[in-house]
SEGU-466890 format. One record per atom (N, C-alpha, C): residue number from 1; chain; atom name; y, x, z. Coordinates in steps of 0.05 Angstrom, whole numbers, padded with zeros to 5 digits, always signed. Atoms other than C-alpha are relative to their C-alpha. Layout:
BEGIN
<pami><k>NUM</k><c>A</c><a>CA</a><Y>Y</Y><X>X</X><Z>Z</Z></pami>
...
END
This chain:
BEGIN
<pami><k>1</k><c>A</c><a>N</a><Y>+00026</Y><X>+00005</X><Z>+00012</Z></pami>
<pami><k>1</k><c>A</c><a>CA</a><Y>+00235</Y><X>+00135</X><Z>+00304</Z></pami>
<pami><k>1</k><c>A</c><a>C</a><Y>-00009</Y><X>+00025</X><Z>-00015</Z></pami>
<pami><k>2</k><c>A</c><a>N</a><Y>+00011</Y><X>-00024</X><Z>+00013</Z></pami>
<pami><k>2</k><c>A</c><a>CA</a><Y>+00191</Y><X>+00191</X><Z>+00278</Z></pami>
<pami><k>2</k><c>A</c><a>C</a><Y>+00000</Y><X>-00004</X><Z>-00030</Z></pami>
<pami><k>3</k><c>A</c><a>N</a><Y>-00002</Y><X>+00002</X><Z>+00029</Z></pami>
<pami><k>3</k><c>A</c><a>CA</a><Y>+00199</Y><X>+00206</X><Z>+00204</Z></pami>
<pami><k>3</k><c>A</c><a>C</a><Y>-00027</Y><X>-00008</X><Z>-00012</Z></pami>
<pami><k>4</k><c>A</c><a>N</a><Y>+00027</Y><X>+00006</X><Z>+00010</Z></pami>
<pami><k>4</k><c>A</c><a>CA</a><Y>+00123</Y><X>+00202</X><Z>+00193</Z></pami>
<pami><k>4</k><c>A</c><a>C</a><Y>-00006</Y><X>-00030</X><Z>+00003</Z></pami>
<pami><k>5</k><c>A</c><a>N</a><Y>+00005</Y><X>+00029</X><Z>-00004</Z></pami>
<pami><k>5</k><c>A</c><a>CA</a><Y>+00121</Y><X>+00132</X><Z>+00223</Z></pami>
<pami><k>5</k><c>A</c><a>C</a><Y>+00017</Y><X>-00017</X><Z>-00019</Z></pami>
<pami><k>6</k><c>A</c><a>N</a><Y>-00016</Y><X>+00015</X><Z>+00019</Z></pami>
<pami><k>6</k><c>A</c><a>CA</a><Y>+00178</Y><X>+00110</X><Z>+00178</Z></pami>
<pami><k>6</k><c>A</c><a>C</a><Y>-00013</Y><X>+00000</X><Z>-00027</Z></pami>
<pami><k>7</k><c>A</c><a>N</a><Y>+00014</Y><X>-00002</X><Z>+00026</Z></pami>
<pami><k>7</k><c>A</c><a>CA</a><Y>+00139</Y><X>+00134</X><Z>+00117</Z></pami>
<pami><k>7</k><c>A</c><a>C</a><Y>-00024</Y><X>-00019</X><Z>+00000</Z></pami>
<pami><k>8</k><c>A</c><a>N</a><Y>+00023</Y><X>+00018</X><Z>-00002</Z></pami>
<pami><k>8</k><c>A</c><a>CA</a><Y>+00077</Y><X>+00097</X><Z>+00141</Z></pami>
<pami><k>8</k><c>A</c><a>C</a><Y>+00009</Y><X>-00029</X><Z>+00000</Z></pami>
<pami><k>9</k><c>A</c><a>N</a><Y>-00011</Y><X>+00027</X><Z>+00002</Z></pami>
<pami><k>9</k><c>A</c><a>CA</a><Y>+00120</Y><X>+00035</X><Z>+00150</Z></pami>
<pami><k>9</k><c>A</c><a>C</a><Y>+00006</Y><X>-00009</X><Z>-00029</Z></pami>
<pami><k>10</k><c>A</c><a>N</a><Y>-00006</Y><X>+00005</X><Z>+00028</Z></pami>
<pami><k>10</k><c>A</c><a>CA</a><Y>+00142</Y><X>+00040</X><Z>+00078</Z></pami>
<pami><k>10</k><c>A</c><a>C</a><Y>-00026</Y><X>-00006</X><Z>-00015</Z></pami>
<pami><k>11</k><c>A</c><a>N</a><Y>+00026</Y><X>+00005</X><Z>+00013</Z></pami>
<pami><k>11</k><c>A</c><a>CA</a><Y>+00069</Y><X>+00045</X><Z>+00056</Z></pami>
<pami><k>11</k><c>A</c><a>C</a><Y>-00011</Y><X>-00028</X><Z>+00008</Z></pami>
<pami><k>12</k><c>A</c><a>N</a><Y>+00010</Y><X>+00026</X><Z>-00009</Z></pami>
<pami><k>12</k><c>A</c><a>CA</a><Y>+00052</Y><X>-00017</X><Z>+00098</Z></pami>
<pami><k>12</k><c>A</c><a>C</a><Y>+00015</Y><X>-00022</X><Z>-00015</Z></pami>
<pami><k>13</k><c>A</c><a>N</a><Y>-00016</Y><X>+00020</X><Z>+00015</Z></pami>
<pami><k>13</k><c>A</c><a>CA</a><Y>+00109</Y><X>-00056</X><Z>+00065</Z></pami>
<pami><k>13</k><c>A</c><a>C</a><Y>-00009</Y><X>-00002</X><Z>-00029</Z></pami>
<pami><k>14</k><c>A</c><a>N</a><Y>+00009</Y><X>-00001</X><Z>+00028</Z></pami>
<pami><k>14</k><c>A</c><a>CA</a><Y>+00086</Y><X>-00034</X><Z>-00004</Z></pami>
<pami><k>14</k><c>A</c><a>C</a><Y>-00027</Y><X>-00014</X><Z>-00003</Z></pami>
<pami><k>15</k><c>A</c><a>N</a><Y>+00026</Y><X>+00012</X><Z>+00001</Z></pami>
<pami><k>15</k><c>A</c><a>CA</a><Y>+00015</Y><X>-00056</X><Z>+00012</Z></pami>
<pami><k>15</k><c>A</c><a>C</a><Y>+00002</Y><X>-00031</X><Z>+00002</Z></pami>
<pami><k>16</k><c>A</c><a>N</a><Y>-00004</Y><X>+00029</X><Z>-00003</Z></pami>
<pami><k>16</k><c>A</c><a>CA</a><Y>+00039</Y><X>-00125</X><Z>+00034</Z></pami>
<pami><k>16</k><c>A</c><a>C</a><Y>+00010</Y><X>-00012</X><Z>-00025</Z></pami>
<pami><k>17</k><c>A</c><a>N</a><Y>-00011</Y><X>+00010</X><Z>+00025</Z></pami>
<pami><k>17</k><c>A</c><a>CA</a><Y>+00080</Y><X>-00133</X><Z>-00029</Z></pami>
<pami><k>17</k><c>A</c><a>C</a><Y>-00021</Y><X>+00000</X><Z>-00022</Z></pami>
<pami><k>18</k><c>A</c><a>N</a><Y>+00021</Y><X>-00001</X><Z>+00020</Z></pami>
<pami><k>18</k><c>A</c><a>CA</a><Y>+00021</Y><X>-00112</X><Z>-00072</Z></pami>
<pami><k>18</k><c>A</c><a>C</a><Y>-00020</Y><X>-00023</X><Z>+00004</Z></pami>
<pami><k>19</k><c>A</c><a>N</a><Y>+00018</Y><X>+00023</X><Z>-00005</Z></pami>
<pami><k>19</k><c>A</c><a>CA</a><Y>-00024</Y><X>-00164</X><Z>-00038</Z></pami>
<pami><k>19</k><c>A</c><a>C</a><Y>+00013</Y><X>-00026</X><Z>-00006</Z></pami>
<pami><k>20</k><c>A</c><a>N</a><Y>-00015</Y><X>+00025</X><Z>+00008</Z></pami>
<pami><k>20</k><c>A</c><a>CA</a><Y>+00030</Y><X>-00217</X><Z>-00047</Z></pami>
<pami><k>20</k><c>A</c><a>C</a><Y>+00001</Y><X>-00003</X><Z>-00030</Z></pami>
<pami><k>21</k><c>A</c><a>N</a><Y>+00000</Y><X>+00002</X><Z>+00029</Z></pami>
<pami><k>21</k><c>A</c><a>CA</a><Y>+00032</Y><X>-00200</X><Z>-00121</Z></pami>
<pami><k>21</k><c>A</c><a>C</a><Y>-00026</Y><X>-00011</X><Z>-00011</Z></pami>
<pami><k>22</k><c>A</c><a>N</a><Y>+00026</Y><X>+00012</X><Z>+00008</Z></pami>
<pami><k>22</k><c>A</c><a>CA</a><Y>-00042</Y><X>-00217</X><Z>-00126</Z></pami>
<pami><k>22</k><c>A</c><a>C</a><Y>+00001</Y><X>-00030</X><Z>+00002</Z></pami>
<pami><k>23</k><c>A</c><a>N</a><Y>-00003</Y><X>+00029</X><Z>-00004</Z></pami>
<pami><k>23</k><c>A</c><a>CA</a><Y>-00028</Y><X>-00286</X><Z>-00098</Z></pami>
<pami><k>23</k><c>A</c><a>C</a><Y>+00018</Y><X>-00013</X><Z>-00020</Z></pami>
<pami><k>24</k><c>A</c><a>N</a><Y>-00019</Y><X>+00010</X><Z>+00019</Z></pami>
<pami><k>24</k><c>A</c><a>CA</a><Y>+00031</Y><X>-00296</X><Z>-00143</Z></pami>
<pami><k>24</k><c>A</c><a>C</a><Y>-00013</Y><X>-00001</X><Z>-00028</Z></pami>
<pami><k>25</k><c>A</c><a>N</a><Y>+00014</Y><X>+00000</X><Z>+00026</Z></pami>
<pami><k>25</k><c>A</c><a>CA</a><Y>-00011</Y><X>-00276</X><Z>-00203</Z></pami>
<pami><k>25</k><c>A</c><a>C</a><Y>-00021</Y><X>-00021</X><Z>-00003</Z></pami>
<pami><k>26</k><c>A</c><a>N</a><Y>+00019</Y><X>+00022</X><Z>+00000</Z></pami>
<pami><k>26</k><c>A</c><a>CA</a><Y>-00065</Y><X>-00325</X><Z>-00184</Z></pami>
<pami><k>26</k><c>A</c><a>C</a><Y>+00014</Y><X>-00026</X><Z>-00005</Z></pami>
<pami><k>27</k><c>A</c><a>N</a><Y>-00014</Y><X>+00025</X><Z>+00004</Z></pami>
<pami><k>27</k><c>A</c><a>CA</a><Y>-00014</Y><X>-00380</X><Z>-00180</Z></pami>
<pami><k>27</k><c>A</c><a>C</a><Y>+00011</Y><X>-00002</X><Z>-00028</Z></pami>
<pami><k>28</k><c>A</c><a>N</a><Y>-00011</Y><X>+00000</X><Z>+00027</Z></pami>
<pami><k>28</k><c>A</c><a>CA</a><Y>+00016</Y><X>-00360</X><Z>-00247</Z></pami>
<pami><k>28</k><c>A</c><a>C</a><Y>-00022</Y><X>+00000</X><Z>-00021</Z></pami>
<pami><k>29</k><c>A</c><a>N</a><Y>+00023</Y><X>+00000</X><Z>+00019</Z></pami>
<pami><k>29</k><c>A</c><a>CA</a><Y>-00053</Y><X>-00354</X><Z>-00279</Z></pami>
<pami><k>29</k><c>A</c><a>C</a><Y>-00001</Y><X>+00025</X><Z>-00017</Z></pami>
<pami><k>30</k><c>A</c><a>N</a><Y>+00000</Y><X>-00025</X><Z>+00015</Z></pami>
<pami><k>30</k><c>A</c><a>CA</a><Y>-00043</Y><X>-00282</X><Z>-00302</Z></pami>
<pami><k>30</k><c>A</c><a>C</a><Y>-00023</Y><X>+00018</X><Z>+00008</Z></pami>
<pami><k>31</k><c>A</c><a>N</a><Y>+00023</Y><X>-00017</X><Z>-00006</Z></pami>
<pami><k>31</k><c>A</c><a>CA</a><Y>-00109</Y><X>-00244</X><Z>-00305</Z></pami>
<pami><k>31</k><c>A</c><a>C</a><Y>+00009</Y><X>+00029</X><Z>+00002</Z></pami>
<pami><k>32</k><c>A</c><a>N</a><Y>-00010</Y><X>-00028</X><Z>+00000</Z></pami>
<pami><k>32</k><c>A</c><a>CA</a><Y>-00072</Y><X>-00179</X><Z>-00321</Z></pami>
<pami><k>32</k><c>A</c><a>C</a><Y>+00015</Y><X>+00006</X><Z>+00026</Z></pami>
<pami><k>33</k><c>A</c><a>N</a><Y>-00015</Y><X>-00003</X><Z>-00025</Z></pami>
<pami><k>33</k><c>A</c><a>CA</a><Y>-00027</Y><X>-00189</X><Z>-00260</Z></pami>
<pami><k>33</k><c>A</c><a>C</a><Y>-00019</Y><X>+00002</X><Z>+00024</Z></pami>
<pami><k>34</k><c>A</c><a>N</a><Y>+00019</Y><X>-00001</X><Z>-00022</Z></pami>
<pami><k>34</k><c>A</c><a>CA</a><Y>-00087</Y><X>-00201</X><Z>-00215</Z></pami>
<pami><k>34</k><c>A</c><a>C</a><Y>-00013</Y><X>+00028</X><Z>+00001</Z></pami>
<pami><k>35</k><c>A</c><a>N</a><Y>+00013</Y><X>-00027</X><Z>+00001</Z></pami>
<pami><k>35</k><c>A</c><a>CA</a><Y>-00121</Y><X>-00137</X><Z>-00238</Z></pami>
<pami><k>35</k><c>A</c><a>C</a><Y>+00019</Y><X>+00022</X><Z>+00008</Z></pami>
<pami><k>36</k><c>A</c><a>N</a><Y>-00020</Y><X>-00020</X><Z>-00007</Z></pami>
<pami><k>36</k><c>A</c><a>CA</a><Y>-00057</Y><X>-00097</X><Z>-00233</Z></pami>
<pami><k>36</k><c>A</c><a>C</a><Y>+00007</Y><X>-00001</X><Z>+00030</Z></pami>
<pami><k>37</k><c>A</c><a>N</a><Y>-00005</Y><X>+00002</X><Z>-00028</Z></pami>
<pami><k>37</k><c>A</c><a>CA</a><Y>-00045</Y><X>-00123</X><Z>-00163</Z></pami>
<pami><k>37</k><c>A</c><a>C</a><Y>-00022</Y><X>+00012</X><Z>+00017</Z></pami>
<pami><k>38</k><c>A</c><a>N</a><Y>+00023</Y><X>-00012</X><Z>-00014</Z></pami>
<pami><k>38</k><c>A</c><a>CA</a><Y>-00115</Y><X>-00104</X><Z>-00141</Z></pami>
<pami><k>38</k><c>A</c><a>C</a><Y>+00000</Y><X>+00030</X><Z>-00002</Z></pami>
<pami><k>39</k><c>A</c><a>N</a><Y>-00001</Y><X>-00029</X><Z>+00003</Z></pami>
<pami><k>39</k><c>A</c><a>CA</a><Y>-00108</Y><X>-00035</X><Z>-00170</Z></pami>
<pami><k>39</k><c>A</c><a>C</a><Y>+00023</Y><X>+00012</X><Z>+00016</Z></pami>
<pami><k>40</k><c>A</c><a>N</a><Y>-00023</Y><X>-00010</X><Z>-00015</Z></pami>
<pami><k>40</k><c>A</c><a>CA</a><Y>-00039</Y><X>-00026</X><Z>-00139</Z></pami>
<pami><k>40</k><c>A</c><a>C</a><Y>-00007</Y><X>+00001</X><Z>+00030</Z></pami>
<pami><k>41</k><c>A</c><a>N</a><Y>+00007</Y><X>+00001</X><Z>-00028</Z></pami>
<pami><k>41</k><c>A</c><a>CA</a><Y>-00066</Y><X>-00047</X><Z>-00071</Z></pami>
<pami><k>41</k><c>A</c><a>C</a><Y>-00019</Y><X>+00022</X><Z>+00008</Z></pami>
<pami><k>42</k><c>A</c><a>N</a><Y>+00019</Y><X>-00022</X><Z>-00005</Z></pami>
<pami><k>42</k><c>A</c><a>CA</a><Y>-00124</Y><X>+00002</X><Z>-00075</Z></pami>
<pami><k>42</k><c>A</c><a>C</a><Y>+00014</Y><X>+00027</X><Z>+00000</Z></pami>
<pami><k>43</k><c>A</c><a>N</a><Y>-00014</Y><X>-00026</X><Z>+00002</Z></pami>
<pami><k>43</k><c>A</c><a>CA</a><Y>-00079</Y><X>+00059</X><Z>-00096</Z></pami>
<pami><k>43</k><c>A</c><a>C</a><Y>+00018</Y><X>+00005</X><Z>+00024</Z></pami>
<pami><k>44</k><c>A</c><a>N</a><Y>-00018</Y><X>-00003</X><Z>-00023</Z></pami>
<pami><k>44</k><c>A</c><a>CA</a><Y>-00029</Y><X>+00046</X><Z>-00041</Z></pami>
<pami><k>44</k><c>A</c><a>C</a><Y>-00016</Y><X>+00006</X><Z>+00025</Z></pami>
<pami><k>45</k><c>A</c><a>N</a><Y>+00016</Y><X>-00005</X><Z>-00024</Z></pami>
<pami><k>45</k><c>A</c><a>CA</a><Y>-00083</Y><X>+00042</X><Z>+00013</Z></pami>
<pami><k>45</k><c>A</c><a>C</a><Y>-00012</Y><X>+00028</X><Z>-00001</Z></pami>
<pami><k>46</k><c>A</c><a>N</a><Y>+00012</Y><X>-00027</X><Z>+00001</Z></pami>
<pami><k>46</k><c>A</c><a>CA</a><Y>-00117</Y><X>+00106</X><Z>-00011</Z></pami>
<pami><k>46</k><c>A</c><a>C</a><Y>+00020</Y><X>+00021</X><Z>+00005</Z></pami>
<pami><k>47</k><c>A</c><a>N</a><Y>-00021</Y><X>-00020</X><Z>-00004</Z></pami>
<pami><k>47</k><c>A</c><a>CA</a><Y>-00052</Y><X>+00144</X><Z>-00014</Z></pami>
<pami><k>47</k><c>A</c><a>C</a><Y>+00009</Y><X>+00001</X><Z>+00029</Z></pami>
<pami><k>48</k><c>A</c><a>N</a><Y>-00009</Y><X>+00001</X><Z>-00028</Z></pami>
<pami><k>48</k><c>A</c><a>CA</a><Y>-00031</Y><X>+00120</X><Z>+00055</Z></pami>
<pami><k>48</k><c>A</c><a>C</a><Y>-00020</Y><X>+00012</X><Z>+00019</Z></pami>
<pami><k>49</k><c>A</c><a>N</a><Y>+00020</Y><X>-00011</X><Z>-00018</Z></pami>
<pami><k>49</k><c>A</c><a>CA</a><Y>-00097</Y><X>+00138</X><Z>+00087</Z></pami>
<pami><k>49</k><c>A</c><a>C</a><Y>-00002</Y><X>+00030</X><Z>-00003</Z></pami>
<pami><k>50</k><c>A</c><a>N</a><Y>+00000</Y><X>-00030</X><Z>+00004</Z></pami>
<pami><k>50</k><c>A</c><a>CA</a><Y>-00096</Y><X>+00208</X><Z>+00056</Z></pami>
<pami><k>50</k><c>A</c><a>C</a><Y>+00024</Y><X>+00012</X><Z>+00014</Z></pami>
<pami><k>51</k><c>A</c><a>N</a><Y>-00024</Y><X>-00010</X><Z>-00013</Z></pami>
<pami><k>51</k><c>A</c><a>CA</a><Y>-00025</Y><X>+00218</X><Z>+00080</Z></pami>
<pami><k>51</k><c>A</c><a>C</a><Y>-00003</Y><X>-00001</X><Z>+00030</Z></pami>
<pami><k>52</k><c>A</c><a>N</a><Y>+00003</Y><X>+00003</X><Z>-00028</Z></pami>
<pami><k>52</k><c>A</c><a>CA</a><Y>-00042</Y><X>+00193</X><Z>+00149</Z></pami>
<pami><k>52</k><c>A</c><a>C</a><Y>-00019</Y><X>+00022</X><Z>+00011</Z></pami>
<pami><k>53</k><c>A</c><a>N</a><Y>+00019</Y><X>-00021</X><Z>-00009</Z></pami>
<pami><k>53</k><c>A</c><a>CA</a><Y>-00101</Y><X>+00242</X><Z>+00155</Z></pami>
<pami><k>53</k><c>A</c><a>C</a><Y>+00015</Y><X>+00027</X><Z>-00001</Z></pami>
<pami><k>54</k><c>A</c><a>N</a><Y>-00015</Y><X>-00025</X><Z>+00003</Z></pami>
<pami><k>54</k><c>A</c><a>CA</a><Y>-00055</Y><X>+00299</X><Z>+00131</Z></pami>
<pami><k>54</k><c>A</c><a>C</a><Y>+00020</Y><X>+00002</X><Z>+00023</Z></pami>
<pami><k>55</k><c>A</c><a>N</a><Y>-00020</Y><X>-00001</X><Z>-00021</Z></pami>
<pami><k>55</k><c>A</c><a>CA</a><Y>-00001</Y><X>+00281</X><Z>+00181</Z></pami>
<pami><k>55</k><c>A</c><a>C</a><Y>-00013</Y><X>+00003</X><Z>+00028</Z></pami>
<pami><k>56</k><c>A</c><a>N</a><Y>+00014</Y><X>-00002</X><Z>-00026</Z></pami>
<pami><k>56</k><c>A</c><a>CA</a><Y>-00051</Y><X>+00274</X><Z>+00238</Z></pami>
<pami><k>56</k><c>A</c><a>C</a><Y>-00010</Y><X>+00029</X><Z>+00004</Z></pami>
<pami><k>57</k><c>A</c><a>N</a><Y>+00009</Y><X>-00027</X><Z>-00001</Z></pami>
<pami><k>57</k><c>A</c><a>CA</a><Y>-00079</Y><X>+00343</X><Z>+00222</Z></pami>
<pami><k>57</k><c>A</c><a>C</a><Y>+00023</Y><X>+00019</X><Z>+00007</Z></pami>
<pami><k>58</k><c>A</c><a>N</a><Y>-00023</Y><X>-00016</X><Z>-00005</Z></pami>
<pami><k>58</k><c>A</c><a>CA</a><Y>-00009</Y><X>+00372</X><Z>+00225</Z></pami>
<pami><k>58</k><c>A</c><a>C</a><Y>+00012</Y><X>-00006</X><Z>+00028</Z></pami>
<pami><k>59</k><c>A</c><a>N</a><Y>-00010</Y><X>+00008</X><Z>-00026</Z></pami>
<pami><k>59</k><c>A</c><a>CA</a><Y>+00004</Y><X>+00337</X><Z>+00292</Z></pami>
<pami><k>59</k><c>A</c><a>C</a><Y>+00026</Y><X>-00015</X><Z>-00001</Z></pami>
<pami><k>60</k><c>A</c><a>N</a><Y>-00025</Y><X>+00016</X><Z>+00002</Z></pami>
<pami><k>60</k><c>A</c><a>CA</a><Y>+00061</Y><X>+00294</X><Z>+00267</Z></pami>
<pami><k>60</k><c>A</c><a>C</a><Y>-00003</Y><X>-00029</X><Z>+00007</Z></pami>
<pami><k>61</k><c>A</c><a>N</a><Y>+00005</Y><X>+00028</X><Z>-00008</Z></pami>
<pami><k>61</k><c>A</c><a>CA</a><Y>+00028</Y><X>+00228</X><Z>+00284</Z></pami>
<pami><k>61</k><c>A</c><a>C</a><Y>-00012</Y><X>-00001</X><Z>+00028</Z></pami>
END
């Protein structure tokens, strides 16, 4: 497996866990947890898309 694809897989797993944390926070009734989960999801997605563009430009993807 290509190293770049492994890194993108890690980002995908992190995004899934961040989205699950939003659901858990809703069930627990934690407003701070909901906001933190949304922010974490946005940060993970933005970082992953920036990295994917960089890897594509380098020809690694």
